[in-house]
C-alpha positions as CSV (number, residue, x, y, z in Angstrom):
1,M,-56.0,-70.5,-174.3
2,L,-54.8,-68.1,-176.8
3,D,-51.4,-67.1,-177.6
4,A,-50.4,-63.4,-178.4
5,R,-51.4,-63.9,-182.2
6,G,-54.9,-65.2,-181.1
7,D,-54.1,-68.6,-182.4
8,H,-55.0,-71.9,-180.8
9,P,-51.4,-73.4,-179.8
10,G,-51.2,-76.9,-179.9
11,D,-49.2,-78.7,-177.0
12,E,-45.8,-78.2,-178.5
13,C,-46.5,-74.4,-178.7
14,D,-48.0,-74.1,-175.1
15,S,-45.7,-71.8,-173.4
16,D,-44.9,-72.6,-169.7
17,A,-46.5,-69.5,-168.6
18,Q,-49.6,-70.3,-170.2
19,T,-49.7,-73.7,-168.7
20,E,-48.7,-72.4,-165.1
21,R,-51.6,-69.8,-165.3
22,Y,-54.2,-72.4,-166.6
23,V,-52.9,-74.8,-163.7
24,A,-53.3,-72.0,-161.1
25,M,-56.8,-71.4,-162.2
26,M,-57.7,-74.9,-161.9
27,N,-56.2,-75.2,-158.7
28,R,-58.0,-71.8,-157.4
29,H,-61.5,-73.3,-158.0
30,Q,-61.1,-76.9,-156.8
31,V,-62.9,-76.4,-153.4
32,Q,-65.5,-74.5,-154.9
33,L,-65.9,-77.1,-157.7
34,V,-66.3,-79.9,-155.3
35,T,-68.8,-77.7,-153.2
36,Y,-70.7,-76.8,-156.4
37,V,-70.8,-80.5,-157.6
38,E,-72.1,-81.7,-154.0
39,S,-74.6,-79.0,-153.8
40,L,-76.5,-80.6,-156.9
41,G,-77.6,-83.3,-154.6
42,L,-74.5,-85.6,-154.5
43,E,-72.3,-87.0,-151.9
44,Y,-68.9,-85.9,-151.2
45,Q,-67.0,-88.8,-152.5
46,T,-69.1,-88.7,-155.8
47,A,-68.6,-85.1,-156.2
48,L,-64.8,-85.6,-155.4
49,D,-64.8,-88.3,-158.3
50,L,-66.7,-86.0,-160.7
51,V,-64.7,-83.0,-159.9
52,Q,-61.6,-85.3,-160.9
53,E,-63.4,-86.1,-164.2
54,T,-64.1,-82.6,-164.9
55,N,-60.4,-81.6,-164.1
56,L,-59.5,-84.3,-166.8
57,I,-62.0,-82.5,-169.4
58,L,-60.8,-78.8,-168.3
59,W,-57.1,-80.1,-168.9
60,R,-58.3,-81.8,-172.5
61,K,-60.0,-78.6,-173.6
62,R,-57.7,-76.2,-172.0
63,H,-57.2,-74.8,-175.6
64,H,-60.7,-73.7,-175.9
65,F,-61.0,-71.5,-172.9
66,R,-60.8,-67.9,-173.7
67,V,-58.6,-65.8,-171.2
68,E,-61.1,-63.0,-171.2
69,S,-64.1,-65.3,-170.0
70,S,-64.7,-66.6,-166.8
71,F,-62.9,-69.5,-165.9
72,W,-65.3,-70.5,-163.0
73,A,-68.3,-70.2,-164.9
74,W,-66.6,-72.6,-167.6
75,A,-65.7,-75.1,-165.2
76,C,-69.0,-75.2,-163.4
77,K,-70.5,-75.8,-166.9
78,I,-68.2,-78.7,-167.7
79,A,-68.9,-79.9,-164.1
80,Y,-72.5,-79.7,-164.4
81,H,-72.5,-81.6,-167.5
82,Q,-70.3,-84.2,-165.6
83,V,-73.3,-84.3,-163.0
84,L,-76.0,-84.6,-165.7
85,H,-74.0,-87.8,-167.5
86,H,-73.6,-89.4,-164.0
87,R,-77.2,-88.8,-163.0
88,R,-78.3,-90.2,-166.2
89,S,-76.2,-93.2,-165.6
90,Q,-77.8,-93.5,-162.2
91,S,-81.1,-93.0,-163.2
92,R,-82.3,-96.6,-161.8
93,D,-82.1,-95.0,-158.6
94,K,-85.2,-94.1,-156.7
95,L,-84.5,-90.3,-155.9
96,V,-82.8,-88.5,-159.0
97,F,-83.7,-84.9,-159.8
98,S,-85.1,-83.9,-163.2
99,E,-83.0,-82.1,-165.4
100,E,-84.9,-78.9,-164.9
101,V,-84.7,-79.3,-161.2
102,L,-81.0,-79.9,-161.6
103,K,-80.5,-76.9,-163.7
104,R,-82.1,-74.4,-161.3
105,L,-79.7,-76.0,-158.5
106,A,-76.5,-75.5,-160.6
107,D,-77.6,-71.8,-161.5
108,V,-78.5,-71.0,-157.7
109,S,-75.0,-72.8,-156.7
110,Q,-72.8,-71.2,-159.1
111,T,-74.1,-67.7,-158.1
112,R,-73.6,-68.2,-154.4
113,L,-70.3,-70.2,-154.7
114,E,-69.3,-66.9,-156.8
115,F,-70.2,-64.6,-154.3
116,F,-68.7,-66.6,-151.3
117,G,-65.4,-66.9,-153.6
118,D,-65.3,-63.1,-153.7
119,H,-65.9,-62.5,-150.2
120,Q,-63.3,-65.0,-149.2
121,R,-60.9,-63.4,-151.5
122,Q,-61.7,-59.7,-150.1
123,L,-61.3,-61.6,-146.4
124,R,-57.9,-62.7,-147.4
125,L,-56.7,-59.1,-148.2
126,C,-58.5,-57.5,-145.3
127,L,-56.7,-59.9,-142.8
128,Q,-53.3,-58.5,-144.2
129,E,-54.7,-55.2,-143.1
130,L,-54.8,-56.1,-139.5
131,S,-52.3,-55.2,-136.8
132,P,-49.9,-58.3,-136.4
133,R,-51.3,-59.0,-133.1
134,Q,-55.0,-58.9,-134.3
135,Q,-53.9,-61.3,-137.5
136,S,-52.2,-63.8,-134.8
137,V,-55.3,-63.8,-132.6
138,I,-57.7,-64.2,-135.4
139,Q,-55.4,-67.2,-136.6
140,W,-55.1,-69.1,-133.1
141,R,-58.8,-68.3,-132.6
142,Y,-60.4,-69.5,-135.9
143,Q,-57.6,-71.4,-137.8
144,Q,-56.3,-73.2,-135.2
145,D,-59.7,-73.4,-132.9
146,T,-57.5,-72.1,-129.6
147,A,-59.6,-71.3,-126.8
148,V,-59.6,-67.6,-125.6
149,G,-58.2,-68.3,-122.2
150,S,-55.2,-70.1,-124.0
151,I,-54.7,-67.3,-126.1
152,A,-54.7,-65.1,-123.2
153,D,-52.0,-67.2,-121.5
154,R,-50.1,-66.9,-124.8
155,L,-50.5,-63.1,-124.4
156,S,-50.2,-62.6,-120.8
157,T,-53.3,-60.8,-120.8
158,T,-56.9,-61.5,-119.6
159,P,-59.7,-63.4,-121.6
160,N,-61.8,-60.6,-121.6
161,A,-59.3,-58.5,-123.2
162,V,-58.4,-61.2,-125.8
163,S,-62.5,-61.1,-126.5
164,K,-62.3,-57.4,-126.9
165,L,-59.5,-57.7,-129.5
166,L,-61.3,-60.4,-131.4
167,Q,-64.5,-58.2,-131.6
168,R,-62.4,-55.0,-132.8
169,A,-60.8,-57.3,-135.5
170,R,-64.1,-58.8,-136.4
171,L,-65.6,-55.3,-136.8
172,A,-62.7,-54.1,-138.7
173,L,-62.9,-57.3,-141.2
174,I,-66.7,-56.7,-141.8
175,A,-66.2,-53.0,-142.5
176,C,-63.1,-54.0,-144.6
177,V,-64.8,-56.5,-146.8
178,Q,-67.9,-54.4,-147.2
179,R,-65.9,-51.3,-148.3
180,R,-63.8,-53.6,-151.0
181,I,-66.9,-55.4,-152.2
182,A,-68.5,-51.9,-152.6
183,V,-65.7,-50.6,-154.4
184,E,-65.6,-53.4,-156.8
185,A,-69.3,-53.5,-157.5
186,G,-68.8,-49.8,-158.1
187,Q,-66.4,-50.4,-161.0
């Protein structure tokens, strides 16, 4: 990371704010990194192990990261090299992708997950724009997997009214996400 002068600070010069920002970037991408590594044909537990190794490298190389660049792309590149290393060490297995196939998978996965992350971020912002009642119903139905009938009981209304409320909330979310993505793409 760069300090205000553009130098590479040593550990002793690292500000708490820089460290906190870097840790926040690492944390923000953990689920996506696991999914990315998994999408390269690895089992979940192996993906978790490789992401932990990737995290160690990200931490050790934190001073090489440039704030103006994409942390996600940088993390994916490091994770990709960890997967390559793992594949080479496992080359005695029967099914091992060639490096060319693995590179193609990595490129597609990185792009798709970046796209998914953008949409997920926009969806979180759009959820905040819903009415409190719509937010509650969305949370009960999709985060807590509560049945429509149970939600209706909580709200002292009919299941049909809850279904219509959910439908209106979903349509509002779709429109909001599409609008936000279009605005972001236009910038």
